[in-house]
VOTI-440046 format. One record per residue (C-alpha): residue number from 0; residue in three letters; x, y, z. Coordinates in nm, 4 decimals, decimal comma. Layout:
# VOTI-440046
<rec><num>NUM</num><residuo>ALA</residuo><x>X</x><y>Y</y><z>Z</z></rec>
...
END
This chain:
# VOTI-440046
<rec><num>0</num><residuo>MET</residuo><x>13,2184</x><y>10,0505</y><z>5,2433</z></rec>
<rec><num>1</num><residuo>ASP</residuo><x>13,0916</x><y>9,9113</y><z>5,5631</z></rec>
<rec><num>2</num><residuo>ILE</residuo><x>12,7874</x><y>10,0109</y><z>5,7652</z></rec>
<rec><num>3</num><residuo>SER</residuo><x>12,9816</x><y>10,2360</y><z>6,0038</z></rec>
<rec><num>4</num><residuo>THR</residuo><x>13,0921</x><y>10,4528</y><z>5,7102</z></rec>
<rec><num>5</num><residuo>PHE</residuo><x>12,7300</x><y>10,4938</y><z>5,6028</z></rec>
<rec><num>6</num><residuo>VAL</residuo><x>12,6318</x><y>10,5834</y><z>5,9585</z></rec>
<rec><num>7</num><residuo>VAL</residuo><x>12,9085</x><y>10,8448</y><z>5,9825</z></rec>
<rec><num>8</num><residuo>LEU</residuo><x>12,8141</x><y>10,9928</y><z>5,6432</z></rec>
<rec><num>9</num><residuo>GLY</residuo><x>12,4479</x><y>10,9941</y><z>5,7484</z></rec>
<rec><num>10</num><residuo>VAL</residuo><x>12,5283</x><y>11,1783</y><z>6,0726</z></rec>
<rec><num>11</num><residuo>ILE</residuo><x>12,7413</x><y>11,4322</y><z>5,8812</z></rec>
<rec><num>12</num><residuo>ALA</residuo><x>12,4608</x><y>11,4839</y><z>5,6263</z></rec>
<rec><num>13</num><residuo>LEU</residuo><x>12,1973</x><y>11,5306</y><z>5,8994</z></rec>
<rec><num>14</num><residuo>THR</residuo><x>12,4232</x><y>11,7726</y><z>6,0881</z></rec>
<rec><num>15</num><residuo>ALA</residuo><x>12,4792</x><y>11,9755</y><z>5,7702</z></rec>
<rec><num>16</num><residuo>ILE</residuo><x>12,1067</x><y>11,9855</y><z>5,6955</z></rec>
<rec><num>17</num><residuo>TYR</residuo><x>12,0341</x><y>12,0923</y><z>6,0545</z></rec>
<rec><num>18</num><residuo>ALA</residuo><x>12,2999</x><y>12,3677</y><z>6,0357</z></rec>
<rec><num>19</num><residuo>VAL</residuo><x>12,1551</x><y>12,4956</y><z>5,7068</z></rec>
<rec><num>20</num><residuo>THR</residuo><x>11,8068</x><y>12,4979</y><z>5,8608</z></rec>
<rec><num>21</num><residuo>ILE</residuo><x>11,9323</x><y>12,7014</y><z>6,1580</z></rec>
<rec><num>22</num><residuo>TYR</residuo><x>12,1204</x><y>12,9410</y><z>5,9294</z></rec>
<rec><num>23</num><residuo>ASN</residuo><x>11,8139</x><y>12,9967</y><z>5,7106</z></rec>
<rec><num>24</num><residuo>GLY</residuo><x>11,5990</x><y>13,0616</y><z>6,0177</z></rec>
<rec><num>25</num><residuo>LEU</residuo><x>11,8469</x><y>13,3208</y><z>6,1444</z></rec>
<rec><num>26</num><residuo>VAL</residuo><x>11,8554</x><y>13,4898</y><z>5,8036</z></rec>
<rec><num>27</num><residuo>ASN</residuo><x>11,4766</x><y>13,5000</y><z>5,8034</z></rec>
<rec><num>28</num><residuo>LEU</residuo><x>11,4717</x><y>13,6660</y><z>6,1476</z></rec>
<rec><num>29</num><residuo>LYS</residuo><x>11,7390</x><y>13,9185</y><z>6,0475</z></rec>
<rec><num>30</num><residuo>HIS</residuo><x>11,5412</x><y>14,0222</y><z>5,7425</z></rec>
<rec><num>31</num><residuo>GLY</residuo><x>11,2223</x><y>14,0339</y><z>5,9510</z></rec>
<rec><num>32</num><residuo>VAL</residuo><x>11,3877</x><y>14,2966</y><z>6,1707</z></rec>
<rec><num>33</num><residuo>SER</residuo><x>11,4910</x><y>14,4944</y><z>5,8616</z></rec>
<rec><num>34</num><residuo>LYS</residuo><x>11,1412</x><y>14,4752</y><z>5,7179</z></rec>
<rec><num>35</num><residuo>ALA</residuo><x>10,9843</x><y>14,5857</y><z>6,0461</z></rec>
<rec><num>36</num><residuo>TRP</residuo><x>11,2243</x><y>14,8821</y><z>6,0618</z></rec>
<rec><num>37</num><residuo>SER</residuo><x>11,1443</x><y>14,9733</y><z>5,6995</z></rec>
<rec><num>38</num><residuo>ASN</residuo><x>10,7746</x><y>14,9881</y><z>5,7886</z></rec>
<rec><num>39</num><residuo>ILE</residuo><x>10,8479</x><y>15,2312</y><z>6,0731</z></rec>
<rec><num>40</num><residuo>ASP</residuo><x>11,0833</x><y>15,4316</y><z>5,8535</z></rec>
<rec><num>41</num><residuo>VAL</residuo><x>10,8101</x><y>15,4878</y><z>5,5924</z></rec>
<rec><num>42</num><residuo>LEU</residuo><x>10,5706</x><y>15,6168</y><z>5,8576</z></rec>
<rec><num>43</num><residuo>LEU</residuo><x>10,8353</x><y>15,8416</y><z>6,0128</z></rec>
<rec><num>44</num><residuo>LYS</residuo><x>10,9072</x><y>15,9886</y><z>5,6693</z></rec>
<rec><num>45</num><residuo>GLN</residuo><x>10,5373</x><y>16,0520</y><z>5,6061</z></rec>
<rec><num>46</num><residuo>ARG</residuo><x>10,5019</x><y>16,2251</y><z>5,9422</z></rec>
<rec><num>47</num><residuo>HIS</residuo><x>10,8228</x><y>16,4181</y><z>5,8757</z></rec>
<rec><num>48</num><residuo>ASP</residuo><x>10,6657</x><y>16,5513</y><z>5,5552</z></rec>
<rec><num>49</num><residuo>GLU</residuo><x>10,3351</x><y>16,6456</y><z>5,7234</z></rec>
<rec><num>50</num><residuo>LEU</residuo><x>10,4763</x><y>16,8372</y><z>6,0221</z></rec>
<rec><num>51</num><residuo>PRO</residuo><x>10,5904</x><y>17,1497</y><z>5,8313</z></rec>
<rec><num>52</num><residuo>LYS</residuo><x>10,2402</x><y>17,1806</y><z>5,6839</z></rec>
<rec><num>53</num><residuo>LEU</residuo><x>10,0900</x><y>17,1630</y><z>6,0321</z></rec>
<rec><num>54</num><residuo>VAL</residuo><x>10,3339</x><y>17,4198</y><z>6,1705</z></rec>
<rec><num>55</num><residuo>GLU</residuo><x>10,2681</x><y>17,6567</y><z>5,8785</z></rec>
<rec><num>56</num><residuo>THR</residuo><x>9,8929</x><y>17,6271</y><z>5,9306</z></rec>
<rec><num>57</num><residuo>CYS</residuo><x>9,9360</x><y>17,6970</y><z>6,3016</z></rec>
<rec><num>58</num><residuo>LYS</residuo><x>10,1664</x><y>17,9940</y><z>6,2419</z></rec>
<rec><num>59</num><residuo>GLN</residuo><x>9,8832</x><y>18,1778</y><z>6,0705</z></rec>
<rec><num>60</num><residuo>TYR</residuo><x>9,6828</x><y>18,1709</y><z>6,3943</z></rec>
<rec><num>61</num><residuo>MET</residuo><x>9,9324</x><y>18,1317</y><z>6,6762</z></rec>
<rec><num>62</num><residuo>GLN</residuo><x>10,1529</x><y>18,4417</y><z>6,6596</z></rec>
<rec><num>63</num><residuo>TYR</residuo><x>10,2412</x><y>18,4182</y><z>7,0290</z></rec>
<rec><num>64</num><residuo>GLU</residuo><x>10,3240</x><y>18,0479</y><z>7,0403</z></rec>
<rec><num>65</num><residuo>GLN</residuo><x>10,6489</x><y>18,0561</y><z>6,8425</z></rec>
<rec><num>66</num><residuo>GLU</residuo><x>10,8412</x><y>17,8588</y><z>7,1066</z></rec>
<rec><num>67</num><residuo>THR</residuo><x>10,5960</x><y>17,5673</y><z>7,0866</z></rec>
<rec><num>68</num><residuo>LEU</residuo><x>10,6243</x><y>17,5591</y><z>6,7068</z></rec>
<rec><num>69</num><residuo>GLU</residuo><x>11,0042</x><y>17,5773</y><z>6,7190</z></rec>
<rec><num>70</num><residuo>ARG</residuo><x>11,0235</x><y>17,2871</y><z>6,9649</z></rec>
<rec><num>71</num><residuo>VAL</residuo><x>10,8181</x><y>17,0713</y><z>6,7298</z></rec>
<rec><num>72</num><residuo>MET</residuo><x>11,0460</x><y>17,1538</y><z>6,4360</z></rec>
<rec><num>73</num><residuo>GLN</residuo><x>11,3644</x><y>17,0937</y><z>6,6405</z></rec>
<rec><num>74</num><residuo>ALA</residuo><x>11,2319</x><y>16,7570</y><z>6,7539</z></rec>
<rec><num>75</num><residuo>ARG</residuo><x>11,1367</x><y>16,6778</y><z>6,3937</z></rec>
<rec><num>76</num><residuo>SER</residuo><x>11,4978</x><y>16,7431</y><z>6,2894</z></rec>
<rec><num>77</num><residuo>ALA</residuo><x>11,6314</x><y>16,5230</y><z>6,5702</z></rec>
<rec><num>78</num><residuo>VAL</residuo><x>11,3988</x><y>16,2361</y><z>6,4682</z></rec>
<rec><num>79</num><residuo>SER</residuo><x>11,5092</x><y>16,2703</y><z>6,1074</z></rec>
<rec><num>80</num><residuo>ALA</residuo><x>11,8789</x><y>16,2635</y><z>6,1983</z></rec>
<rec><num>81</num><residuo>ALA</residuo><x>11,8404</x><y>15,9586</y><z>6,4255</z></rec>
<rec><num>82</num><residuo>ARG</residuo><x>11,6265</x><y>15,7832</y><z>6,1632</z></rec>
<rec><num>83</num><residuo>GLN</residuo><x>11,8865</x><y>15,8358</y><z>5,8933</z></rec>
<rec><num>84</num><residuo>GLN</residuo><x>12,1650</x><y>15,7098</y><z>6,1213</z></rec>
<rec><num>85</num><residuo>GLY</residuo><x>11,9587</x><y>15,4110</y><z>6,2360</z></rec>
<rec><num>86</num><residuo>ASP</residuo><x>12,0368</x><y>15,5036</y><z>6,5989</z></rec>
<rec><num>87</num><residuo>MET</residuo><x>11,7503</x><y>15,3456</y><z>6,7970</z></rec>
<rec><num>88</num><residuo>GLY</residuo><x>11,8521</x><y>15,5087</y><z>7,1260</z></rec>
<rec><num>89</num><residuo>ALA</residuo><x>11,8613</x><y>15,8591</y><z>6,9785</z></rec>
<rec><num>90</num><residuo>LEU</residuo><x>11,5440</x><y>15,7917</y><z>6,7836</z></rec>
<rec><num>91</num><residuo>GLY</residuo><x>11,3574</x><y>15,6898</y><z>7,0989</z></rec>
<rec><num>92</num><residuo>ALA</residuo><x>11,4665</x><y>16,0076</y><z>7,2779</z></rec>
<rec><num>93</num><residuo>ALA</residuo><x>11,3848</x><y>16,2301</y><z>6,9801</z></rec>
<rec><num>94</num><residuo>GLU</residuo><x>11,0462</x><y>16,0605</y><z>6,9378</z></rec>
<rec><num>95</num><residuo>GLY</residuo><x>10,9717</x><y>16,1402</y><z>7,3010</z></rec>
<rec><num>96</num><residuo>GLN</residuo><x>11,0479</x><y>16,5068</y><z>7,2463</z></rec>
<rec><num>97</num><residuo>LEU</residuo><x>10,8456</x><y>16,5184</y><z>6,9257</z></rec>
<rec><num>98</num><residuo>ARG</residuo><x>10,5415</x><y>16,3542</y><z>7,0836</z></rec>
<rec><num>99</num><residuo>LEU</residuo><x>10,5627</x><y>16,5906</y><z>7,3790</z></rec>
<rec><num>100</num><residuo>GLY</residuo><x>10,5869</x><y>16,8867</y><z>7,1412</z></rec>
<rec><num>101</num><residuo>LEU</residuo><x>10,2910</x><y>16,7673</y><z>6,9351</z></rec>
<rec><num>102</num><residuo>GLY</residuo><x>10,0870</x><y>16,7146</y><z>7,2506</z></rec>
<rec><num>103</num><residuo>ASN</residuo><x>10,1703</x><y>17,0679</y><z>7,3585</z></rec>
<rec><num>104</num><residuo>LEU</residuo><x>10,0893</x><y>17,2045</y><z>7,0127</z></rec>
<rec><num>105</num><residuo>PHE</residuo><x>9,7496</x><y>17,0354</y><z>6,9990</z></rec>
<rec><num>106</num><residuo>ALA</residuo><x>9,6731</x><y>17,1461</y><z>7,3553</z></rec>
<rec><num>107</num><residuo>VAL</residuo><x>9,7719</x><y>17,5088</y><z>7,2847</z></rec>
<rec><num>108</num><residuo>ALA</residuo><x>9,5608</x><y>17,4985</y><z>6,9661</z></rec>
<rec><num>109</num><residuo>GLU</residuo><x>9,2563</x><y>17,4636</y><z>7,1927</z></rec>
<rec><num>110</num><residuo>ALA</residuo><x>9,2981</x><y>17,8326</y><z>7,2803</z></rec>
<rec><num>111</num><residuo>TYR</residuo><x>9,2557</x><y>17,9317</y><z>6,9131</z></rec>
<rec><num>112</num><residuo>PRO</residuo><x>8,8968</x><y>17,8639</y><z>6,8025</z></rec>
<rec><num>113</num><residuo>ASP</residuo><x>8,9632</x><y>17,9780</y><z>6,4452</z></rec>
<rec><num>114</num><residuo>LEU</residuo><x>9,2535</x><y>17,7344</y><z>6,4176</z></rec>
<rec><num>115</num><residuo>LYS</residuo><x>9,0491</x><y>17,4493</y><z>6,5629</z></rec>
<rec><num>116</num><residuo>ALA</residuo><x>8,7829</x><y>17,5147</y><z>6,2987</z></rec>
<rec><num>117</num><residuo>ASN</residuo><x>9,0340</x><y>17,5346</y><z>6,0108</z></rec>
<rec><num>118</num><residuo>GLU</residuo><x>8,9794</x><y>17,2456</y><z>5,7718</z></rec>
<rec><num>119</num><residuo>THR</residuo><x>9,3503</x><y>17,2145</y><z>5,6867</z></rec>
<rec><num>120</num><residuo>PHE</residuo><x>9,4455</x><y>17,2021</y><z>6,0561</z></rec>
<rec><num>121</num><residuo>LEU</residuo><x>9,1814</x><y>16,9386</y><z>6,1287</z></rec>
<rec><num>122</num><residuo>HIS</residuo><x>9,2949</x><y>16,7281</y><z>5,8341</z></rec>
<rec><num>123</num><residuo>LEU</residuo><x>9,6628</x><y>16,7519</y><z>5,9329</z></rec>
<rec><num>124</num><residuo>GLN</residuo><x>9,5853</x><y>16,6848</y><z>6,2990</z></rec>
<rec><num>125</num><residuo>GLY</residuo><x>9,3909</x><y>16,3736</y><z>6,2024</z></rec>
<rec><num>126</num><residuo>ARG</residuo><x>9,6613</x><y>16,2610</y><z>5,9593</z></rec>
<rec><num>127</num><residuo>ILE</residuo><x>9,9420</x><y>16,3041</y><z>6,2143</z></rec>
<rec><num>128</num><residuo>SER</residuo><x>9,7383</x><y>16,1349</y><z>6,4875</z></rec>
<rec><num>129</num><residuo>GLY</residuo><x>9,6768</x><y>15,8422</y><z>6,2520</z></rec>
<rec><num>130</num><residuo>LEU</residuo><x>10,0469</x><y>15,8220</y><z>6,1710</z></rec>
<rec><num>131</num><residuo>GLU</residuo><x>10,1291</x><y>15,8271</y><z>6,5429</z></rec>
<rec><num>132</num><residuo>ASN</residuo><x>9,8996</x><y>15,5303</y><z>6,5996</z></rec>
<rec><num>133</num><residuo>SER</residuo><x>10,0504</x><y>15,3440</y><z>6,3053</z></rec>
<rec><num>134</num><residuo>ILE</residuo><x>10,4029</x><y>15,4141</y><z>6,4315</z></rec>
<rec><num>135</num><residuo>ALA</residuo><x>10,3068</x><y>15,2757</y><z>6,7733</z></rec>
<rec><num>136</num><residuo>ASP</residuo><x>10,1694</x><y>14,9588</y><z>6,6108</z></rec>
<rec><num>137</num><residuo>ARG</residuo><x>10,4751</x><y>14,9158</y><z>6,3889</z></rec>
<rec><num>138</num><residuo>ARG</residuo><x>10,7069</x><y>14,9837</y><z>6,6842</z></rec>
<rec><num>139</num><residuo>GLU</residuo><x>10,5461</x><y>14,6970</y><z>6,8724</z></rec>
<rec><num>140</num><residuo>PHE</residuo><x>10,5957</x><y>14,4676</y><z>6,5719</z></rec>
<rec><num>141</num><residuo>TYR</residuo><x>10,9557</x><y>14,5871</y><z>6,5279</z></rec>
<rec><num>142</num><residuo>ASN</residuo><x>11,0400</x><y>14,5243</y><z>6,8932</z></rec>
<rec><num>143</num><residuo>GLU</residuo><x>10,8848</x><y>14,1787</y><z>6,8722</z></rec>
<rec><num>144</num><residuo>SER</residuo><x>11,0962</x><y>14,1026</y><z>6,5634</z></rec>
<rec><num>145</num><residuo>VAL</residuo><x>11,4087</x><y>14,2291</y><z>6,7405</z></rec>
<rec><num>146</num><residuo>ASN</residuo><x>11,3307</x><y>14,0220</y><z>7,0472</z></rec>
<rec><num>147</num><residuo>ASN</residuo><x>11,2787</x><y>13,7055</y><z>6,8396</z></rec>
<rec><num>148</num><residuo>ASN</residuo><x>11,6074</x><y>13,7685</y><z>6,6594</z></rec>
<rec><num>149</num><residuo>ASN</residuo><x>11,8034</x><y>13,8417</y><z>6,9765</z></rec>
<rec><num>150</num><residuo>VAL</residuo><x>11,6681</x><y>13,5403</y><z>7,1661</z></rec>
<rec><num>151</num><residuo>ARG</residuo><x>11,7333</x><y>13,3073</y><z>6,8765</z></rec>
<rec><num>152</num><residuo>ILE</residuo><x>12,0982</x><y>13,4109</y><z>6,8272</z></rec>
<rec><num>153</num><residuo>GLU</residuo><x>12,1632</x><y>13,3438</y><z>7,1958</z></rec>
<rec><num>154</num><residuo>GLN</residuo><x>11,9991</x><y>12,9997</y><z>7,2108</z></rec>
<rec><num>155</num><residuo>PHE</residuo><x>12,1935</x><y>12,6789</y><z>7,1753</z></rec>
<rec><num>156</num><residuo>PRO</residuo><x>12,2718</x><y>12,5484</y><z>6,9111</z></rec>
<rec><num>157</num><residuo>ASP</residuo><x>12,1781</x><y>12,8608</y><z>6,7120</z></rec>
<rec><num>158</num><residuo>VAL</residuo><x>12,4457</x><y>13,0596</y><z>6,8960</z></rec>
<rec><num>159</num><residuo>ILE</residuo><x>12,7124</x><y>12,8488</y><z>6,7240</z></rec>
<rec><num>160</num><residuo>ILE</residuo><x>12,5825</x><y>12,9244</y><z>6,3746</z></rec>
<rec><num>161</num><residuo>ALA</residuo><x>12,5141</x><y>13,2886</y><z>6,4681</z></rec>
<rec><num>162</num><residuo>GLY</residuo><x>12,8729</x><y>13,3284</y><z>6,5875</z></rec>
<rec><num>163</num><residuo>MET</residuo><x>13,0204</x><y>13,1556</y><z>6,2841</z></rec>
<rec><num>164</num><residuo>PHE</residuo><x>12,8296</x><y>13,3826</y><z>6,0430</z></rec>
<rec><num>165</num><residuo>ASN</residuo><x>12,8471</x><y>13,7018</y><z>6,2519</z></rec>
<rec><num>166</num><residuo>PHE</residuo><x>12,4758</x><y>13,7485</y><z>6,3212</z></rec>
<rec><num>167</num><residuo>LYS</residuo><x>12,4332</x><y>14,0487</y><z>6,5511</z></rec>
<rec><num>168</num><residuo>ALA</residuo><x>12,1729</x><y>14,1481</y><z>6,8064</z></rec>
<rec><num>169</num><residuo>ALA</residuo><x>11,9471</x><y>14,4379</y><z>6,7060</z></rec>
<rec><num>170</num><residuo>ASP</residuo><x>11,8468</x><y>14,7319</y><z>6,9269</z></rec>
<rec><num>171</num><residuo>LEU</residuo><x>11,4939</x><y>14,7748</y><z>7,0562</z></rec>
<rec><num>172</num><residuo>LEU</residuo><x>11,3144</x><y>15,1007</y><z>6,9807</z></rec>
<rec><num>173</num><residuo>GLU</residuo><x>11,2425</x><y>15,2304</y><z>7,3298</z></rec>
<rec><num>174</num><residuo>PHE</residuo><x>11,1008</x><y>15,5614</y><z>7,4437</z></rec>
<rec><num>175</num><residuo>SER</residuo><x>11,2004</x><y>15,7574</y><z>7,7509</z></rec>
<rec><num>176</num><residuo>GLU</residuo><x>10,9979</x><y>15,7528</y><z>8,0712</z></rec>
<rec><num>177</num><residuo>GLN</residuo><x>10,9066</x><y>16,1180</y><z>8,0079</z></rec>
<rec><num>178</num><residuo>GLU</residuo><x>10,7513</x><y>16,0235</y><z>7,6740</z></rec>
<rec><num>179</num><residuo>LYS</residuo><x>10,5382</x><y>15,7552</y><z>7,8367</z></rec>
<rec><num>180</num><residuo>GLN</residuo><x>10,3854</x><y>15,9977</y><z>8,0882</z></rec>
<rec><num>181</num><residuo>ASP</residuo><x>10,0587</x><y>16,1808</y><z>8,0280</z></rec>
<rec><num>182</num><residuo>VAL</residuo><x>10,0854</x><y>16,5415</y><z>7,9134</z></rec>
<rec><num>183</num><residuo>ASP</residuo><x>9,9883</x><y>16,7841</y><z>8,1910</z></rec>
<rec><num>184</num><residuo>LEU</residuo><x>9,7338</x><y>16,9889</y><z>7,9966</z></rec>
<rec><num>185</num><residuo>LYS</residuo><x>9,6602</x><y>17,2173</y><z>8,2913</z></rec>
<rec><num>186</num><residuo>SER</residuo><x>10,0202</x><y>17,3420</y><z>8,3006</z></rec>
<rec><num>187</num><residuo>LEU</residuo><x>10,0018</x><y>17,4316</y><z>7,9322</z></rec>
<rec><num>188</num><residuo>PHE</residuo><x>9,7292</x><y>17,6872</y><z>7,9985</z></rec>
<rec><num>189</num><residuo>ASP</residuo><x>9,8812</x><y>17,8480</y><z>8,3099</z></rec>
END
Protein backbone atom coordinates (compact mmCIF):
# COMPACT_ATOMS: atom_id res chain seq x y z
CA MET A 1 0.00 0.00 0.00
CA ASP A 2 1.21 3.40 -0.86
CA ILE A 3 0.89 6.63 1.09
CA SER A 4 -2.18 7.84 -0.82
CA THR A 5 -4.11 4.75 0.32
CA PHE A 6 -3.22 5.52 3.94
CA VAL A 7 -4.31 9.13 3.46
CA VAL A 8 -7.65 8.06 1.96
CA LEU A 9 -8.23 5.53 4.76
CA GLY A 10 -7.29 8.19 7.32
CA VAL A 11 -9.76 10.69 5.84
CA ILE A 12 -12.51 8.02 5.80
CA ALA A 13 -11.75 7.11 9.44
CA LEU A 14 -11.80 10.77 10.55
CA THR A 15 -15.05 11.38 8.66
CA ALA A 16 -16.64 8.34 10.32
CA ILE A 17 -15.48 9.45 13.76
CA TYR A 18 -16.82 12.96 13.12
CA ALA A 19 -20.19 11.57 11.95
CA VAL A 20 -20.44 9.37 15.05
CA THR A 21 -19.64 12.37 17.25
CA ILE A 22 -22.39 14.42 15.58
CA TYR A 23 -24.87 11.54 15.86
CA ASN A 24 -24.12 11.07 19.57
CA GLY A 25 -24.54 14.80 20.19
CA LEU A 26 -27.93 14.77 18.46
CA VAL A 27 -29.02 11.74 20.49
CA ASN A 28 -27.96 13.54 23.66
CA LEU A 29 -30.03 16.61 22.72
CA LYS A 30 -33.07 14.49 21.82
CA HIS A 31 -32.97 12.75 25.18
CA GLY A 32 -32.43 16.09 26.92
CA VAL A 33 -35.74 17.27 25.46
CA SER A 34 -37.44 14.08 26.67
CA LYS A 35 -35.97 14.47 30.14
CA ALA A 36 -37.03 18.12 30.34
CA TRP A 37 -40.58 17.15 29.30
CA SER A 38 -40.63 14.35 31.90
CA ASN A 39 -39.78 16.88 34.60
CA ILE A 40 -42.73 19.07 33.55
CA ASP A 41 -44.99 16.04 33.28
CA VAL A 42 -44.29 15.04 36.89
CA LEU A 43 -45.17 18.52 38.12
CA LEU A 44 -48.33 18.66 36.01
CA LYS A 45 -49.41 15.31 37.46
CA GLN A 46 -48.78 16.51 41.01
CA ARG A 47 -50.81 19.65 40.39
CA HIS A 48 -53.50 17.57 38.69
CA ASP A 49 -53.78 15.50 41.88
CA GLU A 50 -53.92 18.56 44.18
CA LEU A 51 -56.61 20.54 42.33
CA PRO A 52 -59.60 18.35 43.31
CA LYS A 53 -58.60 18.72 46.97
CA LEU A 54 -58.51 22.49 46.59
CA VAL A 55 -61.88 22.58 44.83
CA GLU A 56 -63.46 20.35 47.49
CA THR A 57 -62.11 22.58 50.26
CA CYS A 58 -63.47 25.65 48.48
CA LYS A 59 -66.87 24.06 47.86
CA GLN A 60 -67.47 23.91 51.59
CA TYR A 61 -67.29 27.71 51.77
CA MET A 62 -68.11 29.01 48.31
CA GLN A 63 -71.68 27.85 47.63
CA TYR A 64 -72.29 30.69 45.16
CA GLU A 65 -69.08 30.36 43.16
CA GLN A 66 -69.85 27.08 41.39
CA GLU A 67 -68.98 28.47 37.95
CA THR A 68 -65.46 29.43 39.07
CA LEU A 69 -64.89 25.95 40.51
CA GLU A 70 -66.24 24.26 37.37
CA ARG A 71 -63.95 26.30 35.12
CA VAL A 72 -60.93 25.18 37.14
CA MET A 73 -61.96 21.52 36.85
CA GLN A 74 -62.68 21.81 33.10
CA ALA A 75 -59.28 23.40 32.54
CA ARG A 76 -57.69 20.67 34.67
CA SER A 77 -59.25 18.05 32.37
CA ALA A 78 -58.02 19.87 29.26
CA VAL A 79 -54.46 20.04 30.66
CA SER A 80 -54.56 16.35 31.48
CA ALA A 81 -55.77 15.40 27.99
CA ALA A 82 -53.13 17.55 26.26
CA ARG A 83 -50.43 16.23 28.60
CA GLN A 84 -51.30 12.63 27.84
CA GLN A 85 -51.32 13.31 24.09
CA GLY A 86 -48.06 15.26 24.26
CA ASP A 87 -49.72 18.10 22.30
CA MET A 88 -47.66 21.18 23.24
CA GLY A 89 -50.01 23.62 21.48
CA ALA A 90 -53.11 22.31 23.27
CA LEU A 91 -51.21 22.09 26.53
CA GLY A 92 -50.16 25.74 26.31
CA ALA A 93 -53.75 26.83 25.69
CA ALA A 94 -55.14 24.62 28.46
CA GLU A 95 -52.45 25.83 30.87
CA GLY A 96 -53.52 29.39 30.13
CA GLN A 97 -57.12 28.59 31.00
CA LEU A 98 -56.12 26.72 34.14
CA ARG A 99 -53.89 29.53 35.39
CA LEU A 100 -56.63 32.06 34.70
CA GLY A 101 -59.12 29.88 36.57
CA LEU A 102 -56.78 29.45 39.54
CA GLY A 103 -56.15 33.19 39.63
CA ASN A 104 -59.89 33.79 39.66
CA LEU A 105 -60.39 31.14 42.35
CA PHE A 106 -57.75 32.61 44.64
CA ALA A 107 -59.10 36.12 44.05
CA VAL A 108 -62.70 35.07 44.79
CA ALA A 109 -61.47 33.26 47.93
CA GLU A 110 -60.56 36.69 49.31
CA ALA A 111 -64.29 37.30 49.83
CA TYR A 112 -64.53 34.28 52.16
CA PRO A 113 -62.63 35.00 55.39
CA ASP A 114 -63.36 31.55 56.83
CA LEU A 115 -61.91 29.91 53.73
CA LYS A 116 -58.83 32.12 53.79
CA ALA A 117 -58.23 31.06 57.40
CA ASN A 118 -58.74 27.34 56.68
CA GLU A 119 -55.49 25.46 57.22
CA THR A 120 -56.20 22.96 54.43
CA PHE A 121 -56.94 25.76 51.94
CA LEU A 122 -53.77 27.62 52.90
CA HIS A 123 -51.69 24.47 52.56
CA LEU A 124 -53.19 23.60 49.16
CA GLN A 125 -52.88 27.18 47.93
CA GLY A 126 -49.21 27.22 48.91
CA ARG A 127 -48.61 23.79 47.38
CA ILE A 128 -50.26 24.71 44.07
CA SER A 129 -48.47 28.06 43.95
CA GLY A 130 -45.17 26.25 44.51
CA LEU A 131 -45.98 23.78 41.75
CA GLU A 132 -46.85 26.67 39.42
CA ASN A 133 -43.45 28.22 40.05
CA SER A 134 -41.71 24.90 39.49
CA ILE A 135 -43.63 24.35 36.25
CA ALA A 136 -42.56 27.80 35.04
CA ASP A 137 -38.92 26.98 35.82
CA ARG A 138 -39.11 23.58 34.14
CA ARG A 139 -40.90 25.09 31.14
CA GLU A 140 -38.01 27.48 30.64
CA PHE A 141 -35.54 24.57 30.80
CA TYR A 142 -37.70 22.50 28.43
CA ASN A 143 -37.92 25.31 25.88
CA GLU A 144 -34.17 25.82 26.08
CA SER A 145 -33.63 22.09 25.45
CA VAL A 146 -36.04 22.19 22.51
CA ASN A 147 -34.32 25.24 21.07
CA ASN A 148 -30.87 23.62 21.35
CA ASN A 149 -32.19 20.48 19.66
CA ASN A 150 -33.96 22.36 16.87
CA VAL A 151 -31.01 24.64 16.11
CA ARG A 152 -28.57 21.75 16.07
CA ILE A 153 -30.59 19.60 13.63
CA GLU A 154 -30.72 22.53 11.21
CA GLN A 155 -27.01 23.41 11.33
CA PHE A 156 -24.53 22.14 8.78
CA PRO A 157 -23.14 19.43 8.88
CA ASP A 158 -25.48 18.15 11.61
CA VAL A 159 -28.45 18.53 9.25
CA ILE A 160 -27.02 15.73 7.10
CA ILE A 161 -26.80 13.27 9.99
CA ALA A 162 -30.16 14.46 11.38
CA GLY A 163 -31.81 13.82 8.02
CA MET A 164 -30.17 10.43 7.57
CA PHE A 165 -31.35 9.23 11.00
CA ASN A 166 -34.73 11.02 11.01
CA PHE A 167 -34.14 13.39 13.93
CA LYS A 168 -37.18 15.65 14.28
CA ALA A 169 -37.71 19.14 15.62
CA ALA A 170 -39.59 19.36 18.93
CA ASP A 171 -42.39 21.81 19.77
CA LEU A 172 -41.91 24.62 22.25
CA LEU A 173 -44.31 24.84 25.19
CA GLU A 174 -45.84 28.27 24.66
CA PHE A 175 -48.70 29.98 26.45
CA SER A 176 -51.31 32.23 24.92
CA GLU A 177 -51.14 36.01 25.14
CA GLN A 178 -54.20 35.92 27.43
CA GLU A 179 -52.33 33.71 29.88
CA LYS A 180 -49.40 36.12 30.00
CA GLN A 181 -51.60 39.08 30.96
CA ASP A 182 -52.23 40.12 34.56
CA VAL A 183 -55.53 39.02 36.08
CA ASP A 184 -57.94 41.95 36.47
CA LEU A 185 -58.79 41.46 40.14
CA LYS A 186 -61.16 44.43 40.21
CA SER A 187 -63.44 42.82 37.62
CA LEU A 188 -63.67 39.67 39.73
CA PHE A 189 -65.34 41.58 42.55
CA ASP A 190 -67.79 43.62 40.45
